[in-house]
N, CA, C and O of each residue as an XYZ file, in Angstrom:
420
protein
N       0.873     -1.196     -0.059
C      -0.178      0.066     -0.010
C       0.966      1.408      0.036
O       1.948      1.511      0.771
N       0.555      2.210     -0.833
C       1.366      3.504     -0.961
C       0.957      4.429      0.219
O       0.001      4.178      0.952
N       1.661      5.390      0.329
C       1.437      6.284      1.556
C      -0.087      7.205      0.891
O      -0.961      7.568      1.678
N      -0.184      7.453     -0.489
C      -1.298      8.056     -0.814
C      -2.579      7.123     -0.630
O      -3.657      7.688     -0.446
N      -2.531      5.807     -0.664
C      -3.491      4.894     -0.464
C      -3.897      4.889      0.780
O      -5.103      4.907      1.024
N      -2.922      4.864      1.814
C      -3.037      5.015      3.374
C      -3.835      6.260      3.712
O      -4.832      6.232      4.433
N      -3.257      7.539      3.054
C      -3.717      8.718      3.292
C      -5.515      8.536      2.858
O      -6.398      9.133      3.473
N      -5.716      7.804      1.950
C      -7.268      7.905      1.407
C      -7.905      7.131      2.487
O      -8.939      7.579      2.984
N      -7.298      5.781      2.997
C      -7.979      5.225      3.799
C      -8.286      5.905      5.253
O      -9.312      5.762      5.917
N      -7.453      6.466      5.487
C      -7.518      7.432      6.884
C      -8.637      8.473      6.561
O      -9.542      8.673      7.371
N      -8.568      9.116      5.400
C      -9.474     10.086      5.267
C     -11.020      9.582      5.146
O     -12.001     10.215      5.537
N     -11.019      8.294      4.512
C     -12.268      7.896      4.609
C     -12.896      7.554      5.914
O     -14.072      7.806      6.178
N     -12.027      6.945      6.749
C     -12.379      6.508      7.970
C     -12.485      8.161      9.002
O     -13.216      8.175      9.992
N     -11.958      8.988      8.739
C     -12.007     10.632      9.224
C     -13.390     10.783      9.117
O     -14.106     10.955     10.104
N     -13.914     10.712      7.666
C     -15.150     11.156      7.524
C     -16.325     10.322      8.264
O     -17.272     10.880      8.817
N     -16.150      8.925      8.208
C     -17.015      8.248      8.705
C     -17.298      8.719     10.327
O     -18.410      8.955     10.800
N     -15.985      8.792     11.052
C     -15.941      8.998     12.381
C     -16.233     10.493     12.877
O     -16.405     10.816     14.052
N     -16.258     11.328     11.791
C     -16.440     12.928     12.228
C     -15.183     13.585     12.594
O     -15.292     14.577     13.315
N     -14.004     13.218     12.232
C     -12.832     13.503     12.614
C     -12.455     14.917     11.841
O     -11.480     15.601     12.152
N     -13.381     15.241     10.788
C     -12.732     16.300      9.916
C     -12.101     15.744      8.565
O     -11.327     14.788      8.498
N     -12.600     16.563      7.425
C     -11.868     16.061      6.128
C     -11.646     17.375      5.287
O     -11.073     17.381      4.197
N     -12.136     18.430      5.883
C     -11.621     19.902      5.045
C     -11.060     20.551      6.131
O     -11.225     20.232      7.309
N     -10.347     21.534      5.680
C      -9.815     22.714      6.559
C     -10.893     23.294      7.377
O     -10.682     23.305      8.590
N     -11.841     23.706      7.015
C     -12.958     24.402      7.607
C     -13.431     23.553      8.928
O     -13.851     24.074      9.961
N     -13.292     22.225      8.713
C     -13.855     21.247      9.949
C     -13.069     21.084     11.033
O     -13.499     20.486     12.020
N     -11.682     21.652     10.978
C     -10.730     21.255     11.905
C     -10.097     22.489     12.635
O     -10.262     23.586     12.100
N      -9.436     22.422     13.729
C      -8.618     23.333     14.323
C      -7.339     22.713     14.135
O      -6.969     21.685     14.701
N      -6.561     23.519     13.157
C      -5.206     23.382     12.920
C      -4.239     23.067     13.903
O      -3.599     22.018     13.979
N      -4.165     24.313     14.850
C      -3.333     23.997     15.951
C      -3.658     22.744     16.853
O      -2.745     22.154     17.432
N      -4.803     22.399     16.946
C      -5.242     21.308     17.718
C      -4.737     19.902     17.008
O      -4.371     18.977     17.734
N      -4.729     19.778     15.684
C      -4.286     18.588     15.052
C      -2.886     18.778     15.105
O      -2.377     17.658     15.147
N      -1.960     19.719     15.123
C      -0.602     19.877     15.339
C      -0.287     19.343     16.988
O       0.694     18.661     17.288
N      -1.105     19.707     17.746
C      -0.843     19.495     19.271
C      -1.081     17.901     19.431
O      -0.393     17.253     20.220
N      -2.091     17.304     18.641
C      -2.341     15.873     18.769
C      -1.269     15.003     18.083
O      -1.085     13.874     18.539
N      -0.534     15.433     17.011
C       0.724     14.862     16.432
C       1.650     14.897     17.435
O       2.128     13.811     17.764
N       2.140     16.207     18.187
C       3.072     16.139     19.042
C       2.872     15.213     20.261
O       3.807     14.616     20.793
N       1.447     15.125     20.708
C       1.081     14.209     21.805
C       1.494     12.765     21.451
O       2.112     12.053     22.243
N       1.122     12.373     20.225
C       1.658     11.005     19.893
C       2.967     10.773     19.990
O       3.356      9.794     20.626
N       3.728     11.513     19.465
C       5.262     11.710     19.374
C       5.865     11.525     20.901
O       6.736     10.720     21.232
N       5.273     12.346     21.632
C       5.491     12.373     23.240
C       5.211     10.952     23.842
O       6.018     10.320     24.525
N       3.948     10.540     23.488
C       3.594      9.031     24.030
C       4.667      7.921     23.641
O       5.107      7.049     24.390
N       5.014      8.159     22.218
C       5.851      7.113     21.767
C       7.322      7.212     22.429
O       8.028      6.218     22.604
N       7.660      8.383     22.740
C       8.942      8.456     23.594
C       8.934      7.934     25.058
O       9.912      7.410     25.592
N       7.696      8.135     25.665
C       7.426      7.746     27.049
C       7.356      6.384     27.086
O       7.834      5.767     28.038
N       6.723      5.734     26.003
C       6.756      4.320     25.940
C       8.191      3.576     25.625
O       8.431      2.426     25.990
N       9.108      4.410     24.890
C      10.258      3.828     24.665
C      11.110      3.976     25.934
O      11.964      3.138     26.224
N      10.882      4.967     26.619
C      11.618      5.354     27.957
C      11.366      4.179     28.942
O      12.251      3.694     29.648
N      10.129      3.787     28.921
C       9.443      2.695     29.834
C       9.852      1.270     29.227
O       9.605      0.236     29.847
N      10.476      1.272     28.008
C      10.861     -0.130     27.401
C       9.608     -0.943     27.131
O       9.550     -2.162     27.296
N       8.589     -0.166     26.695
C       7.292     -0.862     26.447
C       7.254     -0.419     24.934
O       6.896      0.669     24.481
N       7.807     -1.764     24.129
C       8.035     -1.492     22.565
C       6.749     -1.868     21.797
O       6.275     -1.239     20.850
N       6.336     -2.824     22.271
C       5.225     -3.544     21.623
C       3.915     -3.590     22.394
O       3.858     -3.252     23.576
N       2.887     -4.006     21.718
C       1.437     -3.921     22.294
C       0.625     -2.801     22.450
O       1.033     -1.801     21.860
N      -0.319     -2.697     23.025
C      -1.111     -1.340     23.490
C      -0.369     -0.434     24.041
O       0.415     -0.700     24.951
N      -0.542      0.813     23.521
C       0.251      1.851     24.003
C       1.685      1.916     23.959
O       2.318      2.784     24.560
N       2.277      0.903     23.172
C       3.562      0.672     22.988
C       4.231      1.561     22.100
O       3.520      2.251     21.369
N       5.539      1.679     22.025
C       6.306      2.576     21.073
C       6.052      2.465     19.691
O       6.050      3.483     19.000
N       5.799      1.157     19.115
C       5.349      1.054     17.715
C       4.000      1.461     17.499
O       3.753      2.004     16.422
N       2.992      1.283     18.405
C       1.708      1.646     18.277
C       1.567      2.992     18.236
O       0.822      3.489     17.392
N       2.271      3.786     19.154
C       2.308      5.173     19.316
C       3.065      5.954     17.885
O       2.732      7.089     17.546
N       3.990      5.242     17.228
C       4.460      5.808     16.158
C       3.212      5.744     15.071
O       2.816      6.741     14.468
N       2.759      4.666     14.943
C       1.681      4.472     14.046
C       0.535      5.484     14.359
O      -0.079      6.078     13.472
N       0.311      5.624     15.622
C      -0.749      6.705     15.910
C      -0.229      8.130     15.322
O      -1.066      8.847     14.775
N       0.963      8.515     15.403
C       1.518      9.682     15.117
C       1.317      9.882     13.504
O       0.887     10.910     12.981
N       1.714      8.700     12.831
C       1.870      8.905     11.319
C       0.383      8.906     10.912
O       0.018      9.659     10.009
N      -0.445      8.138     11.505
C      -2.063      8.262     10.996
C      -2.494      9.669     11.237
O      -3.186     10.255     10.404
N      -2.129     10.199     12.288
C      -2.545     11.779     12.356
C      -1.770     12.610     11.490
O      -2.350     13.603     11.052
N      -0.572     12.418     11.145
C       0.078     13.257     10.199
C      -0.620     13.173      8.789
O      -0.866     14.137      8.064
N      -0.917     11.740      8.508
C      -1.458     11.592      6.883
C      -2.810     12.129      6.947
O      -3.336     12.553      5.918
N      -3.478     12.152      8.171
C      -5.030     12.736      8.411
C      -4.779     14.247      7.820
O      -5.297     14.749      6.823
N      -3.802     14.843      8.758
C      -3.718     16.448      8.436
C      -3.345     16.746      7.049
O      -3.898     17.648      6.419
N      -2.319     15.929      6.508
C      -1.975     16.115      5.152
C      -3.040     15.871      4.130
O      -3.167     16.565      3.121
N      -3.796     14.855      4.438
C      -5.160     14.639      3.665
C      -5.965     15.928      3.718
O      -6.157     16.517      2.655
N      -6.410     16.378      4.740
C      -7.116     17.669      5.038
C      -6.673     18.824      4.347
O      -7.427     19.587      3.742
N      -5.181     18.973      4.461
C      -4.626     20.034      3.731
C      -4.166     19.860      2.467
O      -3.401     20.677      1.954
N      -4.574     18.814      1.864
C      -4.258     18.374      0.425
C      -2.802     18.383      0.144
O      -2.389     18.827     -0.928
N      -2.052     17.945      0.998
C      -0.460     17.666      1.080
C      -0.308     16.263      0.503
O      -0.809     15.245      0.982
N       0.451     16.347     -0.591
C       0.929     14.839     -1.047
C       2.076     14.433     -0.344
O       3.201     14.747     -0.734
N       1.862     13.707      0.741
C       3.054     13.491      1.857
C       4.112     12.673      1.002
O       5.309     12.931      1.130
N       3.679     11.700      0.143
C       4.487     10.704     -0.451
C       5.660     11.557     -1.499
O       6.838     11.281     -1.723
N       4.906     12.549     -1.952
C       5.777     13.422     -3.104
C       6.831     14.215     -2.076
O       8.040     14.361     -2.259
N       6.156     14.615     -1.115
C       7.052     15.735     -0.209
C       8.162     14.917      0.483
O       9.247     15.466      0.676
N       7.975     13.721      0.844
C       8.982     12.689      1.447
C      10.097     12.513      0.441
O      11.291     12.586      0.730
N       9.618     12.280     -0.745
C      10.497     12.013     -1.784
C      11.475     13.023     -2.177
O      12.658     12.801     -2.437
N      10.849     14.214     -2.200
C      11.491     15.428     -2.504
C      12.441     15.873     -1.296
O      13.414     16.577     -1.567
N      12.198     15.487      0.036
C      12.992     15.762      1.092
C      14.376     14.902      0.937
O      15.514     15.365      1.028
N      14.053     13.688      0.708
C      14.936     12.710      0.683
C      16.055     13.043     -0.505
O      17.250     12.784     -0.364
N      15.583     13.553     -1.497
C      16.566     14.202     -2.591
C      17.255     15.089     -2.222
O      18.472     15.072     -2.407
N      16.517     16.240     -1.506
C      17.168     17.509     -0.997
C      18.272     17.080     -0.069
O      19.341     17.685     -0.147
N      18.116     15.994      0.898
C      18.931     15.732      1.891
C      20.094     14.864      1.476
O      20.987     14.627      2.290
N      20.130     14.356      0.194
C      21.030     13.538     -0.304
C      22.418     14.153     -0.245
O      23.414     13.603      0.225
N      22.355     15.351     -0.776
C      23.684     16.141     -0.769
C      23.953     17.225      0.192
O      24.930     17.974      0.150
N      22.812     17.250      1.237
C      22.841     18.393      2.308
C      24.047     18.062      3.358
O      24.371     16.953      3.783
N      24.573     19.231      3.632
C      25.763     19.199      4.675
C      25.139     19.734      5.906
O      24.536     20.806      5.968
N      25.356     18.789      7.015
C      24.868     19.324      8.380
C      26.094     19.540      9.241
O      26.935     18.661      9.430
N      26.151     20.800      9.770
C      27.288     21.329     10.582
C      27.038     21.214     12.040
O      26.638     22.113     12.780
N      27.353     19.870     12.384
C      27.076     19.511     13.881
C      27.938     20.248     14.905
O      27.607     20.225     16.090
N      28.933     20.843     14.535
C      29.669     21.623     15.481
C      28.929     22.957     15.789
O      29.298     23.631     16.751
N      27.975     23.328     15.062
C      27.416     24.517     15.446
C      25.981     24.261     15.932
O      25.208     25.214     16.033
N      25.590     22.996     16.242
C      24.220     22.988     17.075
C      24.594     22.317     18.214
O      25.643     21.678     18.294
N      23.880     22.415     19.000
C      24.052     21.718     20.468
C      22.792     20.421     20.427
O      21.716     20.395     21.025
N      23.401     19.394     19.477
C      22.710     18.176     19.493
C      23.664     16.957     19.247
O      24.621     16.994     18.473
N      23.331     15.989     19.918
C      24.144     14.673     19.710
C      23.463     14.024     18.574
O      22.252     14.100     18.370
N      24.463     13.265     17.716
C      23.808     12.172     16.875
C      24.833     11.186     16.818
O      25.977     11.405     17.216
N      24.416      9.998     16.285
C      25.071      8.911     16.241
C      25.671      8.646     14.752
O      26.335      7.635     14.526
């Protein structure tokens, strides 16, 4: 299944459940906060070594991606196209790790 197909499936479910399917139906800030919430829940699950199962790391990542695809569908963003574009841009991008306060592996 492609990202576009997943988005269409999520949008169909959103319409059935009344989660909003058009910009006028939603509060954008709330949708972004809910995405952030799912990412935080994934982090907490990981910290607590709960990787699998209900409310586990993997499930919370799935929740976050579902919310992102829902928002992308509402705002008519072709997430698949954008991801491919970013991968291409990042291929030759230089990161200046010595200029930022962030660790990386």
